[in-house]
A tleap script that builds the chain and sets N, CA, C and O, in Angstrom:
source leaprc.protein.ff14SB
mol = sequence {
  NMET ILE VAL GLY ILE GLY THR ASP LEU ALA
  ASN ILE GLU ARG ILE GLN GLY THR LEU ASP
  ARG PHE GLY ASP ARG PHE ARG ASN ARG VAL
  PHE THR GLU THR GLU GLN ARG LYS ALA GLU
  ARG ARG LYS ASP PRO ALA ASP THR TYR ALA
  LYS ARG TRP ALA ALA LYS GLU ALA CYS SER
  LYS ALA LEU GLY THR GLY LEU ARG MET GLY
  ILE ALA TRP LYS ASP MET ALA VAL SER ASN
  LEU ARG THR GLY GLN PRO VAL MET GLU VAL
  THR GLY TRP ALA LYS THR ARG LEU GLU GLU
  LEU THR PRO LYS GLY TYR TYR ALA VAL ILE
  HIE VAL THR LEU THR ASP ASP HIE PRO TRP
  ALA GLN ALA PHE VAL VAL ILE GLU ALA ILE
  LYS ARG PRO GLU ALA ASN GLY ALA SER CLYS
}
set mol.1.N position { 105.018 106.941 85.122 }
set mol.1.CA position { 102.929 106.358 84.622 }
set mol.1.C position { 102.914 105.591 86.164 }
set mol.1.O position { 103.861 105.110 86.786 }
set mol.2.N position { 101.600 105.664 86.494 }
set mol.2.CA position { 100.829 104.333 86.882 }
set mol.2.C position { 100.114 103.496 86.245 }
set mol.2.O position { 99.085 103.702 85.600 }
set mol.3.N position { 101.206 101.625 86.614 }
set mol.3.CA position { 100.648 100.528 85.048 }
set mol.3.C position { 99.535 99.758 86.793 }
set mol.3.O position { 98.429 99.234 86.662 }
set mol.4.N position { 100.049 99.882 87.783 }
set mol.4.CA position { 99.019 99.079 89.017 }
set mol.4.C position { 99.292 99.139 90.894 }
set mol.4.O position { 100.249 99.163 91.669 }
set mol.5.N position { 98.706 99.141 90.918 }
set mol.5.CA position { 98.364 99.422 92.510 }
set mol.5.C position { 97.960 98.013 93.315 }
set mol.5.O position { 96.968 97.493 92.803 }
set mol.6.N position { 98.527 97.237 94.515 }
set mol.6.CA position { 97.434 96.876 94.859 }
set mol.6.C position { 97.992 97.025 96.382 }
set mol.6.O position { 99.055 97.467 96.818 }
set mol.7.N position { 97.010 96.555 96.920 }
set mol.7.CA position { 97.316 96.382 98.038 }
set mol.7.C position { 96.775 94.778 98.916 }
set mol.7.O position { 96.143 93.911 98.313 }
set mol.8.N position { 97.327 94.601 100.954 }
set mol.8.CA position { 96.922 93.332 100.577 }
set mol.8.C position { 97.225 93.697 102.395 }
set mol.8.O position { 98.210 94.368 102.706 }
set mol.9.N position { 96.018 93.032 103.727 }
set mol.9.CA position { 96.367 93.434 104.772 }
set mol.9.C position { 96.463 91.331 104.957 }
set mol.9.O position { 95.749 90.347 104.761 }
set mol.10.N position { 97.238 91.525 105.232 }
set mol.10.CA position { 97.657 89.759 105.945 }
set mol.10.C position { 97.377 89.563 107.365 }
set mol.10.O position { 97.736 90.588 107.944 }
set mol.11.N position { 96.749 88.446 108.450 }
set mol.11.CA position { 96.612 88.355 109.570 }
set mol.11.C position { 97.543 87.602 110.269 }
set mol.11.O position { 97.282 86.415 110.078 }
set mol.12.N position { 98.751 87.772 111.171 }
set mol.12.CA position { 99.527 87.248 111.522 }
set mol.12.C position { 99.775 86.051 112.181 }
set mol.12.O position { 100.633 85.182 112.031 }
set mol.13.N position { 98.281 86.277 113.402 }
set mol.13.CA position { 98.146 85.439 113.922 }
set mol.13.C position { 97.883 83.918 112.442 }
set mol.13.O position { 98.607 82.925 112.375 }
set mol.14.N position { 97.093 84.117 111.805 }
set mol.14.CA position { 96.895 83.073 111.010 }
set mol.14.C position { 97.524 82.931 109.797 }
set mol.14.O position { 96.810 82.327 108.997 }
set mol.15.N position { 98.789 83.320 109.276 }
set mol.15.CA position { 100.298 83.052 109.234 }
set mol.15.C position { 101.090 82.525 110.257 }
set mol.15.O position { 102.234 82.399 109.820 }
set mol.16.N position { 101.036 82.292 111.001 }
set mol.16.CA position { 101.553 81.820 112.477 }
set mol.16.C position { 100.975 79.872 112.637 }
set mol.16.O position { 101.741 79.050 113.139 }
set mol.17.N position { 99.772 79.532 112.190 }
set mol.17.CA position { 99.447 79.096 112.202 }
set mol.17.C position { 98.956 77.939 111.423 }
set mol.17.O position { 98.289 76.927 111.641 }
set mol.18.N position { 99.898 78.818 109.863 }
set mol.18.CA position { 99.328 78.393 108.783 }
set mol.18.C position { 101.217 77.704 108.887 }
set mol.18.O position { 101.434 76.626 108.334 }
set mol.19.N position { 102.483 78.493 109.664 }
set mol.19.CA position { 103.303 77.849 109.768 }
set mol.19.C position { 103.147 76.357 110.838 }
set mol.19.O position { 102.995 75.311 110.208 }
set mol.20.N position { 103.173 76.271 112.004 }
set mol.20.CA position { 102.556 75.970 112.904 }
set mol.20.C position { 102.996 74.262 112.186 }
set mol.20.O position { 103.972 73.517 112.267 }
set mol.21.N position { 100.786 74.198 111.043 }
set mol.21.CA position { 100.353 73.463 111.159 }
set mol.21.C position { 101.417 73.108 110.085 }
set mol.21.O position { 102.221 72.466 110.761 }
set mol.22.N position { 101.843 73.132 108.987 }
set mol.22.CA position { 102.289 72.885 107.331 }
set mol.22.C position { 103.598 73.029 107.936 }
set mol.22.O position { 104.163 71.937 107.994 }
set mol.23.N position { 104.259 73.949 108.392 }
set mol.23.CA position { 106.166 74.196 108.694 }
set mol.23.C position { 106.528 74.370 106.809 }
set mol.23.O position { 105.828 74.835 105.909 }
set mol.24.N position { 107.723 73.849 106.794 }
set mol.24.CA position { 108.407 73.487 106.452 }
set mol.24.C position { 107.586 73.847 104.060 }
set mol.24.O position { 107.787 74.698 103.194 }
set mol.25.N position { 106.746 72.553 104.179 }
set mol.25.CA position { 105.696 72.826 103.114 }
set mol.25.C position { 105.433 74.121 102.643 }
set mol.25.O position { 105.528 74.548 101.492 }
set mol.26.N position { 105.036 74.784 103.831 }
set mol.26.CA position { 104.175 75.960 103.082 }
set mol.26.C position { 105.273 77.289 103.021 }
set mol.26.O position { 105.190 78.143 102.139 }
set mol.27.N position { 106.530 77.325 104.329 }
set mol.27.CA position { 107.219 78.053 103.736 }
set mol.27.C position { 108.112 78.198 102.586 }
set mol.27.O position { 108.559 79.288 102.228 }
set mol.28.N position { 108.447 76.722 101.825 }
set mol.28.CA position { 109.338 76.203 100.552 }
set mol.28.C position { 108.104 76.867 99.180 }
set mol.28.O position { 108.334 77.485 98.141 }
set mol.29.N position { 106.636 76.319 99.884 }
set mol.29.CA position { 105.551 76.220 98.895 }
set mol.29.C position { 105.921 77.857 98.431 }
set mol.29.O position { 106.061 78.006 97.217 }
set mol.30.N position { 106.095 79.116 99.310 }
set mol.30.CA position { 104.861 80.599 98.687 }
set mol.30.C position { 106.631 81.134 99.444 }
set mol.30.O position { 106.354 81.824 100.425 }
set mol.31.N position { 107.908 81.053 99.325 }
set mol.31.CA position { 109.063 82.043 100.161 }
set mol.31.C position { 109.981 81.317 99.053 }
set mol.31.O position { 109.790 80.373 98.286 }
set mol.32.N position { 111.391 82.444 99.390 }
set mol.32.CA position { 112.085 82.158 98.830 }
set mol.32.C position { 113.396 81.787 99.850 }
set mol.32.O position { 113.401 82.193 101.012 }
set mol.33.N position { 114.544 80.947 99.273 }
set mol.33.CA position { 115.365 81.402 100.753 }
set mol.33.C position { 116.100 82.336 101.388 }
set mol.33.O position { 116.881 82.189 102.328 }
set mol.34.N position { 115.781 83.333 100.785 }
set mol.34.CA position { 116.007 84.403 101.171 }
set mol.34.C position { 115.835 85.545 101.544 }
set mol.34.O position { 116.289 86.587 102.017 }
set mol.35.N position { 114.448 84.586 100.896 }
set mol.35.CA position { 112.293 85.338 102.612 }
set mol.35.C position { 113.473 84.560 103.486 }
set mol.35.O position { 114.421 85.102 104.054 }
set mol.36.N position { 113.154 83.122 103.439 }
set mol.36.CA position { 112.828 82.792 104.751 }
set mol.36.C position { 114.071 82.833 105.666 }
set mol.36.O position { 113.921 82.496 106.841 }
set mol.37.N position { 115.421 83.262 105.173 }
set mol.37.CA position { 116.587 83.622 105.866 }
set mol.37.C position { 116.157 84.449 106.429 }
set mol.37.O position { 116.061 84.380 107.655 }
set mol.38.N position { 115.581 85.960 105.446 }
set mol.38.CA position { 115.106 86.992 106.412 }
set mol.38.C position { 114.133 86.615 107.702 }
set mol.38.O position { 114.066 87.109 108.827 }
set mol.39.N position { 113.788 86.102 107.402 }
set mol.39.CA position { 112.722 86.044 108.832 }
set mol.39.C position { 112.487 84.780 109.919 }
set mol.39.O position { 111.717 84.732 110.878 }
set mol.40.N position { 113.393 83.821 109.439 }
set mol.40.CA position { 114.302 83.110 110.666 }
set mol.40.C position { 115.637 83.636 111.313 }
set mol.40.O position { 116.571 82.987 111.785 }
set mol.41.N position { 115.490 84.782 111.220 }
set mol.41.CA position { 116.630 85.503 111.930 }
set mol.41.C position { 116.027 86.280 112.661 }
set mol.41.O position { 116.600 86.697 113.668 }
set mol.42.N position { 114.706 86.689 112.357 }
set mol.42.CA position { 113.703 87.660 113.454 }
set mol.42.C position { 113.134 86.835 114.152 }
set mol.42.O position { 112.840 85.696 113.789 }
set mol.43.N position { 112.859 87.459 115.538 }
set mol.43.CA position { 112.667 87.034 117.439 }
set mol.43.C position { 110.658 86.350 116.890 }
set mol.43.O position { 109.882 85.604 117.487 }
set mol.44.N position { 110.540 87.090 115.551 }
set mol.44.CA position { 108.816 86.654 115.913 }
set mol.44.C position { 109.095 86.620 113.814 }
set mol.44.O position { 108.999 87.665 113.170 }
set mol.45.N position { 109.389 85.378 113.197 }
set mol.45.CA position { 109.524 84.655 112.171 }
set mol.45.C position { 107.969 85.752 111.347 }
set mol.45.O position { 107.968 86.833 110.758 }
set mol.46.N position { 106.740 84.676 111.753 }
set mol.46.CA position { 105.427 85.178 111.096 }
set mol.46.C position { 105.213 86.662 111.435 }
set mol.46.O position { 104.021 86.692 111.131 }
set mol.47.N position { 105.454 87.784 111.796 }
set mol.47.CA position { 104.612 88.892 111.300 }
set mol.47.C position { 106.277 89.223 109.716 }
set mol.47.O position { 106.120 90.146 108.918 }
set mol.48.N position { 107.372 88.460 109.648 }
set mol.48.CA position { 107.504 88.791 108.867 }
set mol.48.C position { 107.456 87.925 107.452 }
set mol.48.O position { 107.942 88.322 106.393 }
set mol.49.N position { 106.726 86.584 107.662 }
set mol.49.CA position { 106.283 86.179 107.034 }
set mol.49.C position { 105.069 86.975 106.466 }
set mol.49.O position { 104.972 87.469 105.342 }
set mol.50.N position { 104.276 86.990 107.359 }
set mol.50.CA position { 103.320 87.406 106.655 }
set mol.50.C position { 103.137 89.029 106.381 }
set mol.50.O position { 102.210 89.427 105.676 }
set mol.51.N position { 103.827 89.690 106.820 }
set mol.51.CA position { 105.056 91.222 105.693 }
set mol.51.C position { 104.364 90.440 103.836 }
set mol.51.O position { 103.218 90.366 103.392 }
set mol.52.N position { 105.244 90.159 103.448 }
set mol.52.CA position { 105.856 89.551 102.608 }
set mol.52.C position { 104.607 88.523 102.198 }
set mol.52.O position { 104.454 88.463 100.978 }
set mol.53.N position { 103.819 87.823 102.861 }
set mol.53.CA position { 102.700 87.152 101.969 }
set mol.53.C position { 102.090 88.209 101.406 }
set mol.53.O position { 101.689 87.997 100.261 }
set mol.54.N position { 101.833 89.603 101.978 }
set mol.54.CA position { 100.495 90.700 101.834 }
set mol.54.C position { 101.850 91.456 101.139 }
set mol.54.O position { 102.125 92.633 100.903 }
set mol.55.N position { 102.042 91.101 101.083 }
set mol.55.CA position { 103.345 92.483 99.289 }
set mol.55.C position { 103.507 91.289 98.007 }
set mol.55.O position { 103.620 91.610 96.824 }
set mol.56.N position { 103.495 90.152 98.406 }
set mol.56.CA position { 103.411 89.067 97.310 }
set mol.56.C position { 101.528 89.345 96.518 }
set mol.56.O position { 101.121 89.738 95.425 }
set mol.57.N position { 100.940 88.930 97.661 }
set mol.57.CA position { 99.285 89.350 97.695 }
set mol.57.C position { 99.499 90.945 96.449 }
set mol.57.O position { 99.674 90.801 95.239 }
set mol.58.N position { 99.439 91.999 96.987 }
set mol.58.CA position { 99.696 93.604 96.142 }
set mol.58.C position { 99.899 93.033 94.938 }
set mol.58.O position { 98.969 92.940 94.138 }
set mol.59.N position { 101.051 92.610 94.678 }
set mol.59.CA position { 101.987 92.224 93.897 }
set mol.59.C position { 100.990 91.722 93.030 }
set mol.59.O position { 100.229 92.243 92.215 }
set mol.60.N position { 101.154 90.820 93.338 }
set mol.60.CA position { 99.927 89.940 92.134 }
set mol.60.C position { 98.703 91.210 91.603 }
set mol.60.O position { 98.288 91.497 90.480 }
set mol.61.N position { 98.403 91.740 92.900 }
set mol.61.CA position { 97.181 92.035 92.108 }
set mol.61.C position { 97.667 93.560 91.159 }
set mol.61.O position { 97.045 94.049 90.216 }
set mol.62.N position { 98.531 93.895 91.573 }
set mol.62.CA position { 98.716 95.380 91.172 }
set mol.62.C position { 99.269 94.906 89.987 }
set mol.62.O position { 98.993 95.758 89.142 }
set mol.63.N position { 100.193 93.591 89.232 }
set mol.63.CA position { 100.192 93.120 88.361 }
set mol.63.C position { 98.311 92.272 87.610 }
set mol.63.O position { 98.430 91.469 86.684 }
set mol.64.N position { 97.530 92.442 87.891 }
set mol.64.CA position { 95.763 92.901 87.570 }
set mol.64.C position { 95.533 91.213 87.601 }
set mol.64.O position { 94.565 90.708 87.032 }
set mol.65.N position { 96.389 90.528 88.226 }
set mol.65.CA position { 96.418 88.770 87.707 }
set mol.65.C position { 95.958 88.077 89.070 }
set mol.65.O position { 95.978 86.852 89.193 }
set mol.66.N position { 95.432 89.164 90.351 }
set mol.66.CA position { 95.786 88.251 91.355 }
set mol.66.C position { 96.856 87.043 91.542 }
set mol.66.O position { 97.878 87.092 90.858 }
set mol.67.N position { 96.641 85.829 92.549 }
set mol.67.CA position { 97.651 84.733 92.270 }
set mol.67.C position { 96.351 83.731 91.176 }
set mol.67.O position { 95.736 82.782 91.661 }
set mol.68.N position { 96.151 84.193 89.712 }
set mol.68.CA position { 96.067 82.776 89.328 }
set mol.68.C position { 96.661 83.485 87.177 }
set mol.68.O position { 97.343 84.492 86.984 }
set mol.69.N position { 96.129 82.595 86.082 }
set mol.69.CA position { 97.282 83.227 84.892 }
set mol.69.C position { 98.428 82.582 85.672 }
set mol.69.O position { 99.237 83.275 86.289 }
set mol.70.N position { 98.463 81.793 85.651 }
set mol.70.CA position { 100.425 81.062 86.206 }
set mol.70.C position { 100.994 81.521 87.045 }
set mol.70.O position { 101.881 80.951 87.680 }
set mol.71.N position { 100.386 83.240 87.306 }
set mol.71.CA position { 101.901 83.385 88.195 }
set mol.71.C position { 101.728 82.504 90.165 }
set mol.71.O position { 100.756 82.344 90.903 }
set mol.72.N position { 103.276 82.146 90.310 }
set mol.72.CA position { 103.710 81.752 91.243 }
set mol.72.C position { 103.477 82.264 92.201 }
set mol.72.O position { 102.922 83.351 92.042 }
set mol.73.N position { 103.730 81.844 93.643 }
set mol.73.CA position { 104.238 82.315 95.405 }
set mol.73.C position { 105.877 83.102 95.005 }
set mol.73.O position { 106.082 84.265 95.352 }
set mol.74.N position { 106.894 82.324 94.285 }
set mol.74.CA position { 108.135 82.699 94.118 }
set mol.74.C position { 108.848 83.101 92.826 }
set mol.74.O position { 109.971 83.016 92.328 }
set mol.75.N position { 107.294 83.718 92.447 }
set mol.75.CA position { 107.810 84.689 91.040 }
set mol.75.C position { 107.862 85.755 91.891 }
set mol.75.O position { 108.849 86.473 91.732 }
set mol.76.N position { 107.104 86.070 92.737 }
set mol.76.CA position { 107.500 87.554 93.601 }
set mol.76.C position { 108.204 87.285 93.994 }
set mol.76.O position { 108.246 86.074 94.209 }
set mol.77.N position { 109.207 88.000 94.378 }
set mol.77.CA position { 110.245 88.419 95.728 }
set mol.77.C position { 110.425 89.247 96.553 }
set mol.77.O position { 110.535 90.308 95.939 }
set mol.78.N position { 110.561 89.482 97.983 }
set mol.78.CA position { 111.194 90.857 99.095 }
set mol.78.C position { 112.110 90.765 99.300 }
set mol.78.O position { 112.349 89.640 99.739 }
set mol.79.N position { 113.318 91.667 99.211 }
set mol.79.CA position { 114.238 91.957 99.942 }
set mol.79.C position { 114.228 92.694 100.220 }
set mol.79.O position { 113.256 93.411 99.983 }
set mol.80.N position { 115.747 93.336 101.270 }
set mol.80.CA position { 116.060 94.470 101.625 }
set mol.80.C position { 117.751 95.272 100.844 }
set mol.80.O position { 118.853 94.864 100.476 }
set mol.81.N position { 117.195 96.252 100.912 }
set mol.81.CA position { 118.592 96.603 100.309 }
set mol.81.C position { 119.109 97.070 101.677 }
set mol.81.O position { 118.323 97.431 102.553 }
set mol.82.N position { 120.326 97.059 101.835 }
set mol.82.CA position { 121.278 97.208 103.270 }
set mol.82.C position { 121.100 99.159 103.991 }
set mol.82.O position { 121.865 99.500 104.893 }
set mol.83.N position { 119.782 100.431 103.289 }
set mol.83.CA position { 118.971 101.391 104.094 }
set mol.83.C position { 117.735 100.066 104.754 }
set mol.83.O position { 116.957 100.899 105.219 }
set mol.84.N position { 117.263 99.122 104.992 }
set mol.84.CA position { 116.688 98.761 105.432 }
set mol.84.C position { 114.706 99.229 104.016 }
set mol.84.O position { 113.663 99.389 104.649 }
set mol.85.N position { 114.653 99.300 103.048 }
set mol.85.CA position { 113.728 99.484 102.663 }
set mol.85.C position { 113.294 98.263 101.494 }
set mol.85.O position { 114.273 97.677 101.032 }
set mol.86.N position { 112.341 97.949 101.123 }
set mol.86.CA position { 111.558 96.414 100.638 }
set mol.86.C position { 112.449 96.585 99.369 }
set mol.86.O position { 113.031 97.581 98.938 }
set mol.87.N position { 112.390 95.563 98.998 }
set mol.87.CA position { 111.964 95.666 96.586 }
set mol.87.C position { 111.367 94.462 96.754 }
set mol.87.O position { 111.167 93.629 97.638 }
set mol.88.N position { 111.169 94.640 95.700 }
set mol.88.CA position { 109.813 93.674 95.362 }
set mol.88.C position { 110.786 92.886 94.187 }
set mol.88.O position { 111.843 93.356 94.608 }
set mol.89.N position { 111.069 92.326 93.422 }
set mol.89.CA position { 111.467 91.520 92.056 }
set mol.89.C position { 110.946 90.608 91.354 }
set mol.89.O position { 111.365 89.493 91.664 }
set mol.90.N position { 109.852 90.630 90.145 }
set mol.90.CA position { 109.895 89.623 89.713 }
set mol.90.C position { 110.787 88.325 88.786 }
set mol.90.O position { 111.863 88.394 88.192 }
set mol.91.N position { 109.860 87.210 88.960 }
set mol.91.CA position { 110.243 86.200 87.679 }
set mol.91.C position { 109.112 85.306 87.498 }
set mol.91.O position { 108.072 85.191 88.147 }
set mol.92.N position { 109.609 84.610 86.323 }
set mol.92.CA position { 108.689 83.289 85.459 }
set mol.92.C position { 107.658 84.791 84.657 }
set mol.92.O position { 107.843 85.887 84.129 }
set mol.93.N position { 106.379 83.702 85.114 }
set mol.93.CA position { 105.604 84.420 84.812 }
set mol.93.C position { 105.106 86.277 85.080 }
set mol.93.O position { 104.902 87.316 84.453 }
set mol.94.N position { 105.115 85.759 86.350 }
set mol.94.CA position { 105.701 87.906 87.037 }
set mol.94.C position { 105.991 88.793 86.107 }
set mol.94.O position { 105.237 89.528 85.469 }
set mol.95.N position { 107.092 88.679 86.077 }
set mol.95.CA position { 107.648 89.370 84.536 }
set mol.95.C position { 107.044 89.365 84.246 }
set mol.95.O position { 106.051 90.001 84.599 }
set mol.96.N position { 107.214 88.237 82.875 }
set mol.96.CA position { 106.653 88.236 81.601 }
set mol.96.C position { 104.650 89.457 81.834 }
set mol.96.O position { 103.946 89.777 80.876 }
set mol.97.N position { 104.359 89.778 83.245 }
set mol.97.CA position { 102.822 90.075 82.761 }
set mol.97.C position { 103.509 91.352 83.221 }
set mol.97.O position { 103.362 92.277 82.423 }
set mol.98.N position { 103.916 91.514 83.839 }
set mol.98.CA position { 105.716 93.078 84.053 }
set mol.98.C position { 105.594 93.767 82.685 }
set mol.98.O position { 104.964 94.774 82.361 }
set mol.99.N position { 106.473 92.838 81.891 }
set mol.99.CA position { 106.247 93.129 80.324 }
set mol.99.C position { 105.986 93.859 80.112 }
set mol.99.O position { 106.481 94.986 80.081 }
set mol.100.N position { 104.311 93.084 79.692 }
set mol.100.CA position { 103.165 92.504 79.440 }
set mol.100.C position { 102.459 94.602 79.540 }
set mol.100.O position { 101.854 95.223 78.666 }
set mol.101.N position { 102.961 95.146 81.124 }
set mol.101.CA position { 102.006 95.821 81.444 }
set mol.101.C position { 102.485 96.825 80.912 }
set mol.101.O position { 101.741 97.804 80.974 }
set mol.102.N position { 103.561 96.996 80.345 }
set mol.102.CA position { 104.377 98.058 80.515 }
set mol.102.C position { 105.314 98.802 79.414 }
set mol.102.O position { 106.446 98.473 79.059 }
set mol.103.N position { 104.239 100.289 78.817 }
set mol.103.CA position { 104.078 100.571 77.049 }
set mol.103.C position { 105.712 100.812 76.856 }
set mol.103.O position { 106.613 101.368 77.483 }
set mol.104.N position { 105.594 100.224 75.880 }
set mol.104.CA position { 107.594 100.548 75.019 }
set mol.104.C position { 107.663 101.705 75.002 }
set mol.104.O position { 106.710 102.477 74.896 }
set mol.105.N position { 109.029 102.038 75.126 }
set mol.105.CA position { 109.727 103.018 75.386 }
set mol.105.C position { 109.819 103.072 76.169 }
set mol.105.O position { 110.787 103.748 76.517 }
set mol.106.N position { 108.906 102.416 77.345 }
set mol.106.CA position { 108.999 102.467 79.111 }
set mol.106.C position { 109.668 101.441 80.157 }
set mol.106.O position { 109.337 100.265 80.004 }
set mol.107.N position { 110.428 101.688 81.039 }
set mol.107.CA position { 110.705 99.946 82.007 }
set mol.107.C position { 110.300 100.337 83.304 }
set mol.107.O position { 110.642 101.368 83.884 }
set mol.108.N position { 109.370 99.236 83.821 }
set mol.108.CA position { 108.600 99.364 84.722 }
set mol.108.C position { 110.049 99.699 86.546 }
set mol.108.O position { 111.260 99.485 86.597 }
set mol.109.N position { 108.887 100.368 87.874 }
set mol.109.CA position { 109.756 99.861 89.018 }
set mol.109.C position { 108.818 99.723 89.266 }
set mol.109.O position { 107.789 100.159 88.749 }
set mol.110.N position { 109.085 98.635 90.711 }
set mol.110.CA position { 108.636 97.757 91.304 }
set mol.110.C position { 107.950 99.173 92.554 }
set mol.110.O position { 108.738 98.649 93.341 }
set mol.111.N position { 107.468 100.030 93.154 }
set mol.111.CA position { 107.468 100.713 94.690 }
set mol.111.C position { 106.732 98.697 95.844 }
set mol.111.O position { 105.879 97.873 95.513 }
set mol.112.N position { 107.724 98.779 97.198 }
set mol.112.CA position { 107.309 98.003 97.841 }
set mol.112.C position { 107.480 98.581 99.604 }
set mol.112.O position { 108.448 98.874 100.306 }
set mol.113.N position { 105.662 98.538 99.857 }
set mol.113.CA position { 106.481 99.547 101.317 }
set mol.113.C position { 105.414 98.394 101.779 }
set mol.113.O position { 104.640 97.721 101.098 }
set mol.114.N position { 105.686 98.416 103.346 }
set mol.114.CA position { 105.607 97.225 105.002 }
set mol.114.C position { 105.534 98.060 104.859 }
set mol.114.O position { 105.949 99.058 104.270 }
set mol.115.N position { 104.119 97.175 106.256 }
set mol.115.CA position { 104.145 97.387 108.277 }
set mol.115.C position { 103.211 96.153 108.518 }
set mol.115.O position { 102.573 95.333 107.859 }
set mol.116.N position { 103.594 96.603 110.374 }
set mol.116.CA position { 102.536 95.454 110.836 }
set mol.116.C position { 102.005 96.358 112.433 }
set mol.116.O position { 102.274 97.449 112.936 }
set mol.117.N position { 101.294 95.400 112.731 }
set mol.117.CA position { 100.936 96.721 113.596 }
set mol.117.C position { 99.833 95.158 114.385 }
set mol.117.O position { 98.666 94.837 114.162 }
set mol.118.N position { 100.951 94.501 115.363 }
set mol.118.CA position { 99.969 92.921 115.778 }
set mol.118.C position { 98.375 93.589 116.124 }
set mol.118.O position { 97.956 94.622 116.648 }
set mol.119.N position { 97.628 92.056 115.352 }
set mol.119.CA position { 97.827 90.698 114.717 }
set mol.119.C position { 98.083 91.524 112.907 }
set mol.119.O position { 98.430 91.003 111.847 }
set mol.120.N position { 97.827 92.543 113.151 }
set mol.120.CA position { 98.085 92.838 111.683 }
set mol.120.C position { 99.469 92.595 110.765 }
set mol.120.O position { 100.542 92.242 111.253 }
set mol.121.N position { 99.162 92.931 108.896 }
set mol.121.CA position { 100.565 93.447 108.845 }
set mol.121.C position { 100.216 93.551 107.288 }
set mol.121.O position { 99.572 92.633 106.781 }
set mol.122.N position { 100.550 94.447 106.654 }
set mol.122.CA position { 99.920 94.743 105.782 }
set mol.122.C position { 100.787 95.676 104.197 }
set mol.122.O position { 101.309 96.789 104.259 }
set mol.123.N position { 100.699 94.880 103.061 }
set mol.123.CA position { 101.782 96.136 101.973 }
set mol.123.C position { 100.867 96.608 101.464 }
set mol.123.O position { 99.653 96.461 101.603 }
set mol.124.N position { 101.759 97.479 100.558 }
set mol.124.CA position { 101.318 98.217 99.569 }
set mol.124.C position { 102.827 98.117 98.070 }
set mol.124.O position { 104.040 98.054 98.270 }
set mol.125.N position { 102.082 98.139 96.702 }
set mol.125.CA position { 102.578 97.475 95.555 }
set mol.125.C position { 102.702 98.678 95.158 }
set mol.125.O position { 102.460 99.451 96.086 }
set mol.126.N position { 103.057 99.370 93.882 }
set mol.126.CA position { 102.797 100.233 93.376 }
set mol.126.C position { 103.792 99.938 91.823 }
set mol.126.O position { 104.982 100.250 91.762 }
set mol.127.N position { 103.199 99.434 90.918 }
set mol.127.CA position { 104.016 99.748 89.347 }
set mol.127.C position { 104.104 101.195 88.382 }
set mol.127.O position { 103.395 101.881 87.646 }
set mol.128.N position { 105.183 101.150 88.814 }
set mol.128.CA position { 106.064 102.291 87.699 }
set mol.128.C position { 106.626 102.399 86.626 }
set mol.128.O position { 107.813 102.121 86.452 }
set mol.129.N position { 105.610 102.946 85.486 }
set mol.129.CA position { 106.323 102.561 84.512 }
set mol.129.C position { 106.889 104.494 83.541 }
set mol.129.O position { 106.329 105.428 82.968 }
set mol.130.N position { 108.263 104.071 83.940 }
set mol.130.CA position { 108.938 105.810 83.690 }
set mol.130.C position { 110.267 106.106 82.443 }
set mol.130.O position { 111.455 105.794 82.356 }
set mol.131.N position { 109.482 106.722 81.771 }
set mol.131.CA position { 109.883 107.105 80.109 }
set mol.131.C position { 111.551 106.324 80.115 }
set mol.131.O position { 112.349 106.583 81.016 }
set mol.132.N position { 111.751 105.753 79.438 }
set mol.132.CA position { 113.421 105.868 78.394 }
set mol.132.C position { 113.872 106.301 79.054 }
set mol.132.O position { 113.234 106.643 80.049 }
set mol.133.N position { 115.358 106.604 78.960 }
set mol.133.CA position { 116.252 108.228 77.935 }
set mol.133.C position { 116.096 107.782 76.602 }
set mol.133.O position { 115.457 106.741 76.452 }
set mol.134.N position { 116.583 108.397 75.526 }
set mol.134.CA position { 116.535 108.820 74.164 }
set mol.134.C position { 117.881 107.438 74.165 }
set mol.134.O position { 118.452 107.052 75.186 }
set mol.135.N position { 118.109 106.954 72.891 }
set mol.135.CA position { 118.775 106.182 73.028 }
set mol.135.C position { 120.400 107.393 72.489 }
set mol.135.O position { 121.597 107.310 72.765 }
set mol.136.N position { 119.701 108.259 71.763 }
set mol.136.CA position { 121.417 108.862 71.606 }
set mol.136.C position { 121.928 109.407 73.307 }
set mol.136.O position { 123.127 109.683 73.348 }
set mol.137.N position { 121.374 109.536 74.298 }
set mol.137.CA position { 121.923 110.514 75.074 }
set mol.137.C position { 121.786 111.734 75.753 }
set mol.137.O position { 122.259 112.132 76.817 }
set mol.138.N position { 120.580 112.565 74.407 }
set mol.138.CA position { 120.514 113.255 74.354 }
set mol.138.C position { 118.832 113.759 75.136 }
set mol.138.O position { 117.778 113.264 74.736 }
set mol.139.N position { 118.877 114.507 75.951 }
set mol.139.CA position { 117.808 114.596 76.663 }
set mol.139.C position { 117.594 115.543 77.285 }
set mol.139.O position { 118.265 115.998 78.212 }
set mol.140.N position { 116.266 116.085 76.663 }
set mol.140.CA position { 115.209 117.509 76.453 }
set mol.140.C position { 114.358 117.763 77.548 }
set mol.140.O position { 113.583 118.719 77.519 }
savepdb mol mol.pdb
quit
């Protein structure tokens, strides 16, 4: 079952301007070390930062809070599988909120997709609750 959906659109040029103006102060406030390493390896880091910014905004919306109620930017982190597929990990208050949203007997999976077409970066997040297998291992 779907327990949350969020989307966000970020302007890459706006993110570049913020990087130019605030540099490491912005990077360290919003992005994890893993996210920063990924972005800084790219030809145009602002594209990667903008997609991750949009993903964090989309995730906060899917959690039903927006960026309030104690969720910190770094409580939501985007990394990639070896295949390149983006994945979202939540910690801190975002993880607590995810646990609150997840019905008893279910576990949550956060699906995230990212795209960009200069000057825009976009992210969609869907939080899915999946029924846990029965404790005795039998499936029906």
